[in-house]
N, C-alpha and C positions, 0 to 999 in steps of 0.2 A: 821751456818756452813753447815747444811744439804742442805739448799737452794742454797748456793754458789757451793757446789759439784754438785748438780743437774744441775744448770745453766751451769757450766763448761762442764760437761759431754754432755749436749744437744749441746752446741755450738761446741764442738769438733766433735760429731757425724754429725751434720748438715754440717759442713765445708767439711768433707770427702764425703758426699752425693753430694755436689755441684761439688766436684773435679771429681767424677765419671760421673756426668751428662754432663760435657763439651765434653769429647771424643765422647759420644754417639750422641750428637747434631752435632758435626763436621762431624761424619761419615754419619749421615742422610743428612746433606747438600751436602756432597761430592756425595753421591748416587744419590740425586735428580738432581745435576748438570750434572751427567754422563747420566742419563736415560731421563730426562725431563728438559733441561735447558731453561730458559726464552728466548723467541724470541726477547724481547726488549733489546738491548745492554746496555742501561743505568741501567736497573734492574739487569742484569747479573753482571756489573761492581760493582754495589752497594753491591750485595750479596757476591761477592768475597772479597770485602774490608771488610765487616762486619765479614765474616768467618775468615780472616786473623787477624783481630783485636781481635776476641774472642780467637783464638789460643794463640796470644801473651799475653792476659790477663790471660788465663789459665796457661801458663808457668810461669807467674809472680806470681802465687798464689792468683790472684784476681778472685775467682771463681764466686762469686755472680754477678760481673759485666760481666764476661764472658758469663754466662748463659743468661743474659739480651740481650747482643749483638747478641749472637747466635740465640736467639728466634726472634729477629728482622729480621734476615736474613731468618729464616724459615718462618716467616710471609710473607716476600716479595715473597719467592718462591711459597708459596701456593696461594697467591693472583694473581700470574702471570699465573696460570694454566688455 
């Protein structure tokens, strides 16, 4: 029983951490797009698509997947610098 309680507490805690991570990533992407947007239109379009997808996933409660998608957008932005 103790293991189950520990597992459930850990799962709930980690879910809330993922939920807080998404808005921070979206804000970082928005900031980079304003200050240093990619010069390649295809990269810009892909980053915007991934950012929108990440926000949709976040709003749907799928925070783990949202973090992955937003990380991909950030990686594209950093590679285009």
